[in-house]
C-alpha positions in Angstrom: 25.1 31.6 -9.3 24.9 29.9 -5.9 21.6 31.6 -5.1 19.9 30.4 -8.3 21.0 26.8 -7.6 19.6 27.1 -4.0 16.4 28.5 -5.4 16.1 25.6 -7.9 16.8 23.0 -5.2 14.1 24.7 -3.0 11.6 24.6 -5.8 12.4 21.0 -6.6 12.0 20.1 -2.9 8.6 21.8 -2.7 7.4 20.1 -5.8 8.5 16.7 -4.5 6.9 17.2 -1.1 3.6 18.3 -2.7 3.7 15.2 -5.0 4.4 13.0 -2.0 1.5 14.5 0.0 -0.9 14.0 -2.9 0.2 10.4 -3.3 -0.2 9.6 0.4 -3.7 11.2 0.5 -5.0 9.4 -2.6 -3.5 6.1 -1.3 -5.6 6.4 1.9 -8.7 7.0 -0.1 -8.1 3.9 -2.3 -7.5 1.7 0.7 -10.6 3.0 2.5 -12.7 2.7 -0.7 -11.7 -0.9 -1.5 -11.6 -1.9 2.2 -8.2 -3.6 1.7 -7.4 -3.3 5.4 -10.4 -5.3 6.7 -10.0 -8.9 7.7 -13.2 -10.0 5.9 -11.5 -9.4 2.5 -8.6 -11.7 3.2 -9.7 -15.1 1.8 -7.8 -17.2 4.4 -9.4 -15.6 7.4 -12.0 -17.7 9.4 -15.1 -15.5 8.8 -18.8 -16.1 8.0 -18.4 -14.7 4.5 -15.4 -16.9 3.7 -17.1 -20.1 5.0 -20.2 -19.5 3.0 -18.1 -18.8 -0.1 -16.2 -22.1 0.5 -19.6 -23.9 0.6 -20.5 -22.5 -2.8 -22.4 -19.4 -1.7 -26.0 -19.0 -0.6 -27.3 -20.3 -3.9 -25.7 -23.7 -3.1 -27.1 -24.0 0.4 -30.7 -25.2 0.9 -31.2 -25.5 4.6 -29.6 -26.1 8.0 -30.9 -29.1 9.8 -29.6 -30.9 13.0 -26.2 -29.1 12.8 -25.8 -30.2 9.1 -25.9 -28.0 6.0 -27.9 -29.3 3.0 -26.1 -28.6 -0.2 -27.5 -28.5 -3.8 -24.4 -29.4 -5.8 -21.6 -31.1 -4.0 -19.0 -30.2 -6.6 -19.4 -26.5 -5.9 -17.8 -27.0 -2.4 -14.3 -25.6 -2.4 -12.6 -28.4 -0.4 -9.2 -26.7 -0.5 -10.6 -23.5 0.9 -12.3 -25.3 3.7 -9.0 -27.0 4.6 -7.3 -23.6 4.5 -9.9 -22.3 6.9 -9.3 -25.3 9.2 -12.7 -26.8 8.8 -13.0 -30.6 8.9 -16.0 -31.9 7.0 -17.8 -35.1 6.1 -20.5 -35.8 3.5 -23.6 -37.6 4.4 -25.9 -37.9 1.3 -26.7 -34.2 0.5 -25.6 -32.9 3.8 -22.2 -31.7 4.9 -21.2 -32.0 8.6 -18.5 -29.5 9.6 -16.3 -29.3 12.7 -13.5 -27.1 13.8 -11.2 -28.0 16.6 -11.5 -25.5 19.5 -14.5 -23.7 18.0 -18.3 -24.1 18.3 -20.1 -23.8 15.0 -23.5 -23.4 16.5 -23.5 -19.6 16.2 -22.4 -19.9 12.6 -25.2 -22.4 11.8 -27.8 -20.1 13.5 -26.5 -17.1 11.5 -26.5 -19.2 8.3 -30.1 -20.2 9.0 -31.2 -16.6 9.5 -29.3 -15.4 6.4 -30.9 -18.2 4.3 -34.4 -17.0 5.4 -33.5 -13.4 4.4 -31.9 -14.6 1.1 -35.0 -16.5 -0.1 
């Protein structure tokens, strides 16, 4: 009687441990496949992709001139997202002038200019 109970407990333990191993291995695959652990996919992180998304995407950006970004439709700019990213902005006609305290946006503007050439 005691040995059968021990055998059943051992079988149950083996089944649970195999199930746990399968769960952990598939969880790693799902995380790596969807890239949930990368900073780029967190919307509040200050990255190139998130800034462009807050500006309305590449479709909404025409050109970069004199450290200003020319926008097609001003209503597509996500002002709340820009505030979350810590970007201060001002509108001048069709251009948006951005500034961030403690950060130089020149590299962002150069990369944006290159990406716009590749996009079009």
